[in-house]
C-alpha positions as CSV (number, residue, x, y, z in Angstrom):
1,X,11.0,-8.0,3.0
2,X,9.8,-9.0,-0.7
3,X,7.1,-7.0,-2.2
4,X,3.4,-8.4,-3.0
5,X,1.7,-9.4,-5.9
6,X,-1.7,-8.3,-6.6
7,X,-2.5,-12.5,-6.6
8,X,-1.3,-12.6,-3.4
9,X,-2.8,-9.5,-1.6
10,X,-6.7,-10.4,-3.4
11,X,-6.1,-13.8,-1.8
12,X,-5.3,-12.6,1.7
13,X,-8.3,-10.0,1.2
14,X,-10.5,-12.5,0.8
15,X,-9.4,-14.6,3.4
16,X,-10.6,-11.6,5.9
17,X,-6.6,-11.3,6.8
18,X,-6.4,-8.2,9.1
19,X,-4.2,-6.2,6.5
20,X,-2.5,-2.9,7.3
21,X,-2.9,-1.5,3.8
22,X,-1.7,2.4,2.4
23,X,-2.7,4.0,-0.9
24,X,-0.6,6.5,-1.6
25,X,-2.1,8.0,-4.3
26,X,-3.8,11.5,-4.5
27,X,-7.8,11.6,-3.3
28,X,-9.4,11.9,-6.6
29,X,-7.1,8.7,-7.7
30,X,-8.9,7.0,-4.8
31,X,-12.0,8.3,-5.3
32,X,-11.9,6.9,-8.5
33,X,-11.0,3.3,-7.4
34,X,-9.7,1.9,-4.2
35,X,-9.5,-1.7,-2.8
36,X,-10.1,-0.2,1.1
37,X,-6.9,1.0,2.2
38,X,-6.0,3.6,4.0
39,X,-5.4,6.6,1.9
40,X,-2.1,8.5,2.9
41,X,-0.8,10.4,-0.1
42,X,3.2,10.2,-0.8
43,X,3.4,13.2,-0.4
44,X,2.1,13.9,3.0
45,X,3.7,10.7,4.3
46,X,6.3,12.4,6.2
47,X,4.0,13.9,8.4
48,X,2.3,11.3,9.1
49,X,5.1,8.5,10.3
50,X,4.4,9.3,13.7
51,X,0.3,8.3,13.7
52,X,1.9,5.1,12.2
53,X,4.7,4.5,15.0
54,X,3.2,1.6,16.6
55,X,3.3,-0.3,13.3
56,X,6.9,-0.5,12.5
57,X,7.6,-3.9,13.6
58,X,3.6,-4.9,11.5
59,X,3.2,-6.2,7.9
60,X,2.7,-2.9,6.2
61,X,1.6,-3.3,2.3
62,X,1.8,0.3,0.4
63,X,0.6,0.8,-3.3
64,X,-0.2,3.4,-5.6
65,X,-1.5,3.2,-9.0
66,X,1.8,1.3,-11.3
67,X,4.1,0.9,-7.8
68,X,6.3,3.5,-8.7
69,X,4.9,5.6,-5.4
70,X,4.1,2.8,-3.3
71,X,8.5,2.0,-3.7
72,X,9.3,5.3,-3.1
73,X,7.3,5.1,0.0
74,X,8.6,1.4,0.9
75,X,12.0,2.8,0.7
76,X,10.9,6.1,2.8
77,X,9.6,3.8,6.1
78,X,12.5,1.5,5.7
79,X,14.6,4.4,6.4
80,X,12.5,5.6,9.1
81,X,12.1,1.9,11.2
82,X,9.9,0.4,9.7
83,X,11.0,-3.1,9.0
84,X,8.3,-5.0,7.0
85,X,7.1,-3.0,4.8
86,X,6.1,-4.4,1.2
87,X,5.6,-3.0,-2.6
88,X,2.4,-4.1,-4.2
89,X,4.1,-5.3,-7.3
90,X,1.8,-3.1,-10.7
91,X,-0.7,-1.2,-8.1
92,X,-4.1,-0.4,-9.3
93,X,-3.1,-1.1,-12.8
94,X,-2.2,-4.5,-12.2
95,X,-5.5,-5.0,-10.0
96,X,-8.0,-3.6,-12.5
97,X,-6.5,-5.7,-15.2
98,X,-6.8,-9.0,-13.4
99,X,-10.2,-8.1,-11.3
100,X,-11.6,-5.1,-12.7
101,X,-12.9,-2.7,-9.9
102,X,-13.8,-5.2,-7.1
């Protein structure tokens, strides 16, 4: 599935869409700034997949600081049967450069 831009994600969030967003950064990064995603640090993702099993066929958006860790998460999830995982291009750096801390 194609990745998603910060513009598209913000528009969908602002419209109140029900989205499943996972933040794969570390807890200290999440505490500094987050967009309300579920925090699952990349290193803990393998042990959390069983909890996400019911989402395998749903769109899941993963993000991190720049898009690198979330791209790794996307590939890992796809290899484990998640069919609609999208990486947030540019991550929180891109988000904050466009929208600030909102």
